[in-house]
C-alpha positions as CSV (number, residue, x, y, z in Angstrom):
1,M,16.4,20.1,5.7
2,K,14.8,20.1,9.1
3,H,13.7,16.9,10.7
4,S,15.8,14.8,8.4
5,G,16.3,11.3,9.9
6,K,13.6,11.5,12.5
7,A,11.5,8.9,10.8
8,I,14.3,6.3,10.6
9,R,15.3,7.0,14.2
10,A,11.7,6.2,15.2
11,G,11.9,3.0,13.3
12,L,15.2,2.0,14.7
13,K,13.9,2.7,18.2
14,L,11.0,0.4,17.6
15,I,13.3,-2.3,16.2
16,F,15.6,-2.0,19.3
17,W,12.8,-2.5,21.8
18,T,11.3,-5.4,19.9
19,L,14.8,-6.9,19.8
20,V,15.1,-6.5,23.6
21,L,11.7,-8.2,24.0
22,L,12.7,-11.0,21.7
23,A,15.9,-11.6,23.6
24,A,14.0,-11.7,26.9
25,I,11.6,-14.3,25.5
26,I,14.3,-16.5,24.1
27,T,16.4,-16.3,27.3
28,A,13.3,-17.2,29.3
29,G,12.8,-20.2,27.0
30,F,16.3,-21.6,27.7
31,L,15.9,-21.1,31.4
32,A,12.4,-22.4,32.0
33,I,12.1,-26.0,33.1
34,I,8.7,-26.8,31.8
35,V,8.3,-24.7,28.7
36,G,12.0,-24.2,27.9
37,G,12.2,-27.0,25.4
38,F,9.2,-25.7,23.5
39,I,10.5,-22.1,23.4
40,V,13.9,-23.3,22.2
41,A,12.2,-25.3,19.5
42,I,10.4,-22.3,18.1
43,A,13.3,-19.8,18.7
44,G,14.3,-20.1,15.0
45,G,10.8,-19.2,13.9
46,L,10.6,-16.3,16.3
47,I,13.9,-14.9,15.0
48,A,12.7,-15.3,11.4
49,V,9.5,-13.4,12.2
50,W,11.5,-10.6,14.0
51,V,13.8,-10.3,11.0
52,L,10.8,-9.9,8.7
53,F,9.3,-7.4,11.1
54,A,12.6,-5.4,11.3
55,L,12.9,-5.3,7.5
56,F,9.3,-4.1,7.1
57,T,9.7,-1.5,9.8
58,L,12.8,-0.1,8.0
59,Y,10.9,-0.1,4.8
60,F,7.9,1.6,6.4
61,F,9.9,4.4,8.1
62,R,11.9,5.2,5.0
63,D,12.3,8.9,4.4
64,P,13.5,9.9,0.9
65,N,14.5,13.5,0.1
66,P,11.9,15.0,-2.2
67,L,12.9,16.8,-5.4
68,V,11.1,20.0,-4.5
69,P,9.9,22.1,-7.5
70,T,11.0,25.7,-7.6
71,A,8.2,27.0,-9.8
72,P,6.6,30.1,-8.2
73,H,3.1,29.7,-6.6
74,A,3.2,25.9,-6.7
75,V,1.5,23.8,-4.0
76,V,3.2,20.4,-3.6
77,S,1.7,17.3,-2.2
78,P,1.9,17.1,1.6
79,A,1.8,13.3,1.4
80,H,2.8,10.2,-0.5
81,G,-0.3,8.3,-1.6
82,K,-3.2,8.1,-4.0
83,V,-5.6,10.9,-4.8
84,D,-9.1,9.6,-4.3
85,V,-11.2,12.7,-3.6
86,I,-11.2,16.2,-5.2
87,D,-14.1,18.3,-4.2
88,E,-15.3,21.5,-2.5
89,V,-16.0,21.6,1.2
90,T,-16.7,24.2,3.9
91,E,-13.9,24.2,6.4
92,L,-14.6,26.8,9.0
93,E,-12.0,26.0,11.7
94,F,-9.0,27.4,9.7
95,M,-9.9,28.2,6.1
96,G,-13.1,29.9,7.3
97,A,-15.2,29.4,4.2
98,E,-15.7,27.1,1.2
99,C,-12.5,25.8,-0.2
100,R,-11.1,23.1,-2.5
101,R,-10.0,19.8,-1.0
102,I,-7.7,17.1,-2.3
103,S,-7.7,13.9,-0.2
104,M,-5.0,11.2,-0.4
105,F,-5.1,7.7,0.9
106,L,-1.8,6.3,2.3
107,S,-1.5,2.5,2.3
108,V,1.0,0.7,4.6
109,F,3.3,0.5,1.6
110,D,3.5,4.3,1.1
111,V,6.0,6.7,2.7
112,H,4.4,8.1,5.9
113,V,6.4,11.3,6.3
114,Q,4.5,14.4,5.4
115,N,5.9,17.6,3.8
116,A,5.0,21.3,3.8
117,P,2.9,22.0,0.7
118,V,4.1,25.7,0.6
119,G,6.6,27.9,2.3
120,G,5.1,29.9,5.1
121,K,4.3,30.0,8.8
122,I,2.3,27.5,11.0
123,V,-0.5,29.6,12.5
124,H,-2.9,26.9,13.5
125,L,-2.4,23.4,15.0
126,R,-5.1,21.5,16.7
127,H,-5.6,17.8,17.6
128,H,-9.2,16.4,17.3
129,P,-10.0,13.1,19.0
130,G,-12.2,10.7,17.0
131,E,-12.7,7.2,15.7
132,F,-10.3,4.9,13.9
133,L,-12.3,3.9,10.8
134,N,-10.4,2.3,7.9
135,A,-8.7,5.2,6.2
136,I,-9.5,3.8,2.7
137,K,-13.1,4.9,3.3
138,T,-13.3,8.6,2.3
139,E,-15.8,9.3,5.1
140,S,-13.1,8.5,7.7
141,A,-11.9,12.1,7.1
142,A,-15.0,13.4,8.9
143,H,-14.9,11.0,11.8
144,N,-11.4,9.8,12.6
145,E,-8.9,11.2,15.0
146,N,-6.9,13.9,13.2
147,V,-4.6,16.9,13.5
148,L,-5.3,20.1,11.5
149,L,-2.4,22.2,10.5
150,G,-2.9,25.7,9.1
151,I,-0.2,27.4,7.1
152,E,-0.1,31.1,6.2
153,S,1.6,31.2,2.8
154,G,4.9,33.1,2.6
155,E,4.9,32.7,-1.1
156,R,1.5,34.3,-1.8
157,A,0.5,37.0,0.7
158,G,-2.8,36.4,2.4
159,E,-3.3,32.8,1.2
160,K,-4.2,30.0,3.6
161,I,-3.3,26.4,3.1
162,G,-4.7,23.6,5.4
163,V,-3.3,20.1,5.9
164,R,-5.4,17.6,7.9
165,L,-3.5,14.5,9.1
166,I,-6.0,11.7,9.7
167,A,-5.5,8.4,11.6
168,G,-6.8,5.1,10.3
169,L,-7.8,1.6,11.4
170,I,-4.1,0.7,12.0
171,A,-2.6,4.2,12.2
172,R,-3.1,5.2,15.8
173,R,-0.4,7.8,16.2
174,I,0.0,11.2,14.5
175,M,3.3,12.9,15.2
176,P,3.5,16.5,14.2
177,W,7.1,17.8,14.0
178,V,6.1,21.5,13.9
179,A,4.5,24.0,16.3
180,V,2.5,27.2,15.9
181,G,5.0,30.0,14.9
182,D,7.4,27.7,13.0
183,V,8.4,29.1,9.6
184,L,8.6,26.4,6.9
185,V,10.1,26.0,3.4
186,R,8.2,24.2,0.7
187,G,8.8,20.4,0.9
188,E,10.1,20.5,4.5
189,R,9.2,17.5,6.7
190,I,6.4,18.3,9.0
191,S,5.0,15.1,10.5
192,L,4.8,11.3,10.6
193,I,1.6,9.1,10.7
194,Q,2.3,5.5,11.6
195,F,0.8,2.6,9.6
196,G,-1.7,3.6,7.0
197,S,-3.7,6.8,7.0
198,R,-5.2,9.7,5.0
199,V,-4.1,13.3,4.4
200,D,-6.4,16.1,3.3
201,L,-5.1,19.3,1.6
202,Y,-7.3,22.4,1.7
203,L,-6.8,25.1,-0.9
204,P,-8.4,28.5,-1.6
205,P,-11.0,28.6,-4.4
206,A,-8.6,30.5,-6.6
207,A,-6.2,27.5,-6.8
208,T,-5.9,25.6,-10.1
209,I,-5.9,21.9,-9.4
210,K,-3.1,20.0,-11.3
211,V,-3.9,16.4,-10.3
212,K,-6.8,14.1,-11.1
213,L,-8.5,11.2,-9.3
214,G,-6.3,8.1,-9.2
215,D,-3.0,9.9,-9.4
216,K,-0.1,8.6,-7.3
217,V,1.6,11.6,-5.7
218,V,4.9,12.1,-4.0
219,G,5.2,14.2,-0.8
220,G,7.1,17.4,-1.2
221,Q,7.5,16.8,-5.0
222,T,4.2,16.4,-6.9
223,V,2.6,19.8,-7.9
224,M,-1.0,19.5,-6.6
225,A,-2.1,23.1,-7.6
226,T,-0.9,26.5,-8.7
227,F,-2.0,30.1,-8.3
228,D,-1.9,31.7,-11.7
């Protein structure tokens, strides 16, 4: 599948540069005349903290392969997280009218790679600057920095599916891996949001919702809705 391994490479890059920084700090401690003894004394603690950071980073950037369902007209979850909003909203930028929304909160312990909810073509991609409210608050979807992806379904002619990637209090970087014109398959990796966030899924009114509030969903795998 496309983009396999990108998340872990991003994590390894972060680990590498923090290791370089740690090595520089420890070396400076051994060489410094005044503070050298103190740095050497806490070197063991610094190494222990770095090891914990490296292990958490590898855990955070994990990227499991989803078991993508093959049922026709199924819309899978674009994210790993907890469903905390199911409602109807008016989304004019891409959907162009009233639509159904399923919003998912991603804690720092969830996988943060996002997946294509349907097979189709990226026809809209726009970054919106904004605030960095705590993503656990549902109102953050309306105010926080975000990227809106619009997919023209290749599985059901004429249907639009929207995915909004929303930054949070800690999540300050949204990394789309797709561009306008890209053709996707259902479950394909499409983006990464770093360190806690929220993802909204926009569906046409004709969609039949298959999840309920409180459900834990798996990106690229859990069926969120169907078109009967």
